[in-house]
N, C-alpha and C positions, 0 to 999 in steps of 0.2 A: 419550535419546543426548546425548551433547559435539555443541554447535550446532558451533564454531568447535574449529580449530587453529592452533598456532605450530610449526612442523618443526625451527626450533635458536631457541637464547637470543637470537643476533643480530636476528633476522629484524623486519626491519617492514609487514609484512603477515601475513593471519591467512585461516586458508584455509576458506572456508566447509562442512560435512561434510552440510551440506542448504537447500535454500533459505531464505533470509531476509530480510526486505521494508526495504523505503526507511522508516526512521523509525525501525525497531526499533532499540533498546537490548540491547546486547550485554556481557556480563559474563565479561575473559577476566582469570586474575591478577592480580585483587583492582584493574582497570580498565575502565570504562564508556568505550563508542565508541556512538556513534549512526551510523548505517547511510546515508547519501547518498545511493545506488540502493539499488535490488534486487540481492542481490548471487546470483546461482543454485548452485547446488550446484558443487564443482569451484572456482569461481571465486576472488580476491580480492580486498582490500580493504586500506587503509592504516593502519596506527597511528597515524600522526601524520601533522600537514600535511608535505605534500611540495611543495619548491618546482620551476619548472624547472630540470630541469639536476641536479635531486639525483638521489640512487645508491638504490638498490631492491635491499636484501639480503634473498634466502631461501636455507635449505639452508644458509645460514651461509654464503654469497659473492657477491660483485655478482653479478646479474642481469638487471640494466636501470636504465635510469634513465628521471625525466619529463620530460616533454615542454612541459607547460605545468605550472600550482598545481595541485592535487587535495589537499582537504581529508581530515580524519582521516575513516574508516567512508569513503571514497570509492571505488569499486570500481576496480580494475585493468582496463585497456581495450587494445588499439593504437592506440586515437586518443590519449590520456597517457600512453603507456610506449614505450618503446624496446631493441633487446639492447644491452645491454653489456657484457664479463664482464672480466675481469682478467687482463691481462699473463701470460705464465705463463714459466722458467727453471730453470734445473737450478740445484740445491743438492748437498753429499754425503748419502751416504742416511744419515739418525736416525731412519725409522718404527719403532717398537713395538708388535708386536702382540700380544695375547691369545685368542689362537684359544678358538672355543667349548670347550664338555661336548662332547666325543663320543663319551660314554661306554654311549650309547644304542645307539650305529649301530658298535660295535668288535668287531671276528669278525664280522659280518654277511656274507654275499655274496648274489650278482645270478647266475642263473642264463644265460649267454651258450656267446655263439659265439667258440670256441678260436681260433683263427691260429695259421699255423707261425711268425709273426714274435714272437708274446709277447701281441700284443693281443688283446681281448674285444670281439666286436663282439656289440649288441643285439638284432640282426636276423639273417635269412639271405637274403638279395637275390640276383635274377642279373639284370646291370644291360645295357640295349640299349644302346649311344655314337652316336650319326652322326657321323662328321669334320667334316662338310657340311649345310649347312640341305638340299641338297636332297635330299637321304636322309629328310628329315620323316616324307616319304610313305608310304614306304618301311615305316617303322617304326609309323604309325599305322594300316596294314595287316595288321604282325606283333601289336599290341598288339590290336588287337580280338580276332583269332583268336586268342590263347592264352591272352589273361586270358575270354575267352566262355566259352571249352569248358577251361581248367582249376580253374575255380572264383578268381575273381582280378579279377572285375567287378564294378563295387557299382550299374550302372547298371538292372537287372533291372527296377527297381520302376518308374522313369521312362518304362521301353518298356511296362511295364501299362499305368500311367497312360495313356500314347499310343495303348494299342488298345483301352483302354476308350473314350475319345473316339473313334476312329475305329468303332467300335461304333455308340455311340450315335448320331452322325453319319450313317451307314447308316440307325439306325431313324427319323429325324427328328425325334431329342429334345432336348431345351432344355439348349444346351451347356455355360452361364452357373450352370447350380445344377446342374453332375453330381456326386456324393459322389467325389472320388479317394481321399478318404483309404484308402476301404475297399479299394483296387486297392498297399497297401502292401504291401510283403514283408521281410524281412528280411534283413539282411547278410550272403550266400552263406558257408555251412562245410564247403560241400563239395569241398574243394579234393584234386587228385588227391596233392600233394605236400604232407601237413603240414609238414614239417620244411624247407619253402621258404615264408620268410615275404609275397614277392612278388617280381613281374617289373615290369622297370621302368625310361623311358625317358628318356633326358635329350634329348628334343625342343628347337631351341636356333635361333636368325636367325645362328647364325655359321658361319668355315670357311673364307669363299670374302668377295670384296670387299674394304670397309673398309681400313686399313689394316696390311698384313704383323707387325703389335706387337701388333694385336686375335689375329691369326692364335696368334700365339706363347704369349699369358698364355692361349688358350679350351686350348692345346695341355696346357697345367700343371696347367689345370682340369681338364680332363676322364683327365688321369693319376690325377690323387688320387682321384679318383672308382673310378677302377677301382683300384685300392689300398684304397679305403675298408675298414675291418673289418668293412663290414655289407656289404660285396658279399664273393659267394662265386667269381663267375664271371660271365668279359663278354663279349658279344658287338657286334660293330665293322660298322658296314656305313661303305662310303666310296663316293663319287663317282668319283674318282680322279684331277681334273686340279685337284682345291682345293688353296688358299692351304695349309692346312695337311693337310698327307702321311702317309700312316701311318707313315712314319717318324717323322719328327718327335715323335709321341704315344707309340712306340716307344721314341724315347730319354727321353722327358722321364718316362715310366713307368719305365724302368733306372736311371734317376738317381737318381728320386726313395725305387726300390724295389730295390735289385740282386737279390735273394732272391726277386722275384716269382715265385711259383709256382702261380697260381690258375686254370685252362679260361677261356682267352684264343680266343673263335671272330673271324677278318677276312674281310668278304664287300668286292670292289671291283666297283663295279656295270660299270666302263667291260673288266673286265675277264669278264665273264661273260657264259653262251648269252644270257639272255634277263631282263628282271625277274621274270618266276617261278619260273625256275632260282634265283636269286638269295634271293630271299624263302622259294621251299621249303627249300633248304637250308643256310641262317640257324635255319627253321623247326625243320628237322630235328635241324641240331648243338645248338639252344641245349634242345631236348627231349633229347638223352640225358644233355648238360650237369645240366639239372635231375635225373636220376635219380642221377647220383652224387653233387651236394650234399643232397638232401635225408635223404641217408646222414649227416647232419650232427645232434648232436643237442647242444642245451644240456648244461653243465655248468657248476659252482659255477665262481665270482670273486668274490675280494674287491673289496670297495670301493674301493681307490687304479689302479683298472681300467674307473675311466667316465670317460667324458669326455664333459662337462655344457655346450652352447652357451647361454648368455644374452639374449634379444631382447625388446626391446617394438615393438609396432604395432600403427596404430589407437589410439594413446596417449589417455587424458583426463588432468585436473588431479587425481583418484588414484592415479597411478602411479606418480608417483614414491613416496606414501605406506599403500600400499598392499602390490600387487603386485610393485616391486620390490625392495622392501628386505627383504619374503616373501622371494623369492627370492633376496634376496643372503645374508639368513644363512642359505638353504640351500646358494647357496654356502662360503659359511667353513666349513659342515660338512662340504662334499668336501673345500675345501683342509685341514683337519686331518683326513683320513682318507688322504689322500695323492693324491686322483685329481686330474686337470685341468682346470679353471676358463676357456673361451674367452669374455671380450666384446668387441664389435668395435661396427660404430657410428660410424668418425669424427668425423664431422660433430656426433653426438648426443649428443660428450664435451667439446663446445665451453662454455667455464664450467669444464667438472671438470677442466681441463690440470694446473692446481697439484698438485691432491690425490694423483696418479694418478702424475706424476713423483715425487714426495718418497714414494711407498709402493714404488717401481720400485730393484731390486735394486741390479744394473748399473748403471754407469754409462754403459755402451755404449749400452745396453737404453733408459735412460731419454733418451741423444738420440736415437735411432733415432725413438722417439718423437715428442717436438719436432718432427723434419725431416719424419715422413710430416705431422702433420697441420698441417702451417705449408704445404708442399708443397698439398697436398690442396685449405685452402684458399686461395692463390694461385693457383691451378691456377682452382677454384669464381669471386674476384674478375676474371681475366681474360674473361672470358664474361658478366659485368654480372650474379654471384649471389654465393652467399657463403655461411658456414654459418648467418646469420643468418635465411638466407629456408629457410632447415628446418621450419620445422613446417607443416601442412597445414589450411585452411581446419579441416578436423575437428578438429587439435588447440587448432585458437587459439578453437572456441566450444566446447570443455570446457574451456577455462581458461588452456592453455598459452602462454601468448600471448608470449613471446620462446624464441627456440631455446635459450638459459642455463635457463634456468628447463625448459625439455622435458629438459634432455640434462645438467642435473645429477638431476636425479626418474629419469633413463633409467641414470648412471653407478650408483644405488645398486643394480642387480642383482651385481654384481659383488662387493658386501659390502664388508668393509676391510681383506681379508690381504694380502699385501705384493706387487706386480706380479713376477711370477720371469723372463718373457720376453715380450717386442712382437716381431709376426709379422708380414710382409706378407701381402700378397693370396696365396693357396692355401700360404702357405708352413705345414709340419705344427708340430705342436703336438708337443715332445717333453720338456719339463721338467714337472714336475707342479707345481699351485699357479695361482695365475691369471695368465693369458697376455692378452695384447691382440691383436687381427686387427682391422689397418685391411681395413675395407670399408666402404659405402657405408653411410648409412642405412636406405636404399628397403628396405622385407622382404624378399624375395627373394631382390634382391643381397646382401643382409646372410644369409641362412639361405643361401643358394648358398655362399659365403665362410667360414664356419662350417665345414659337412659336408668344405669341402677343405682345412681345419684339421685334422681327425679329429673334430668332434663324432660320438658315436655316440646323443647325446639333447640334443633341445634346449628346452627353457624358455620359453614364448612368453609373454609377458604380455600383457594387451591391457586397452584401457577403451570403446572402443567396438566390437570385433566385426572377425574379419579371420578369412578360410577360411584364412591360408598353411600349408603344407607345406612338408616337400623331397623330393623322393625316394629318396633313402638314411637319410636321416633321421629317426627318428620324434619327433615337434613336439609335446608337449605345451601345449597352453593353457590360463592362470592369466591370472581375471578382476579386474579390479581392483574391482567390486563386484558387490551382489546380483541387484540389476536388470538386469545386462546375462548373469548366469551364469542368471537363468528365462530371461529373453528369446531369447538363443542357444544353447541347453541343447542341440543337436544339434553346436555349436561347439567346446563349453568343456570343459576335464576339471575341472580346479582353480578353487574361487571363494575367495577371499581379499577378502571382502566383509567378511568377520567384521571385521577388522579396523576397518577405518570403523563400523561399530556398537557396538562396543567390546566386540562378546562375545569372539573368542582377540586373544591378543599377536601380534607379529609375529616372534616366539623359534616359538611353537605351532605357526603357517604353515608357517613356512621347514621344523620336521621334517617336517612331514605332508606339506609338495611333496617331499621328501628318503623319504618312504615310498613314494610313489608315484613317483619316479621307478624304485624298488628294482624296486616291481612290472613298472612298462613297459618296463624292461632286461630281466625276464626273462619277458619272453612273459605275463606272469597279469594285465594288463589293457592294453586298445588302445587308445592316444590315439583323440582321432575324427578328428582330420587321418587317422590311417594307414588306420581303417575309409574314412573317404570319398574315398581314392586322392586327398586332396591334394597332389598329387609337383612344387608349381612351382621353376623352373630359369630364374635367369635368370643367365650367365654377364656380368659387368663387363669392360665395354672400358675401363676405366682413366679414359673421358672424366670428364665434368663430371658427378658422381650425388649426391646428397644423400639 
């Protein structure tokens, strides 16, 4: 197995692919380096003596500056390295792109749900939307009732474990060594409506209080979810007096899709006879709606109908080397086939801006990206933060020392194709090709925003492991390393560790990822996040969130 990797010819750091010991002599491309420190796998060491203030280059770009003298073979740490990134500016489009060979996928189809406006969903969901947090409890009551009775609950095995503990407790048995594995149950398959993939609930903490702009943004977000191609019908619960009025939601929904024609049931609690009457009627009307949408069946669709969001979370030092570039190659294949790819997480594009600007076809879109990035970072600085503070403690422990290192590796998920469009939060993707979507880097806020722009699948890379999913957009977890894929096999779908181990190429893994996407879009395989009902939803208030 190769010990180290140089990502780009211009780099003055090497990445350790496995744990390396202090004093060990490393040979790479005819040069020898004596390690001055232990270098854990995923971390970097310098290939030359670095003086204080020297520029650190990785992925071929500036990612930081040394703060003190560090000898060749010394480990990059937060003590000797600080974030730095090159300034960015607009220059006329002059980007040449060679699409990958897509012949293997030409003529292929996936089996999806065709909607009246021509879009194709990868799932068929009924969606519950509260216009205000006051209705969350009512949604919880409805969720428990409908999930349990209609076969969508995944908590039975934990109920069995608890029941078993209760029995042992009553018997006076030793609970600390009780064998609970014997009470495992399989995921339920006894669904009453086989063509309804789920009943989903958008619990949130908004709709009232805060500022009116928060409610306005939330309204557009909820309208985007109601209009999502994976959603076949909607039930809305409103209190009545909140900032986000039903009329506002309906106005945003009509503006987003003037031909919206899905079943839409609205219940306002302050106009109802009682809470029981409200919940009873919501269940009754939704049940009738489920009967209707269960009549929909999957039909073949060409791959250009796919809309795939790309996301990373719980990132590590291998993210930009294995999973992200493999997903990036899959992104290029999708673009070559006429599909849409959504790259978001603007705080995690810091350091990659110039490359993306140079790839943006339209001047207006390039300048829109520059404006959104600058305004976002400025807002962070005004409250004493900034994009440079994005890496989490877990990121740093696993080798992502600066935001520019994290961001430049993260941007590789978007591949190398031209940027066709730049979208602000909740704006729909309408142009085939690579689209940039303004969202925070935060896992759930980002996936929430990608789905709002129309992603019907999300490829989510992780090096440390994360259980994040989305209510209406099946989320596929891609591990950066084999150890993680084995340790957290219950949440990981695809392992790109063979790239690190030298067993597969980035291109081979990218093709395998696309094959999995086609199966997931067809309902032939179910991502772990979907099996576990990992339905995470956090609206962005447009405050500072990295």
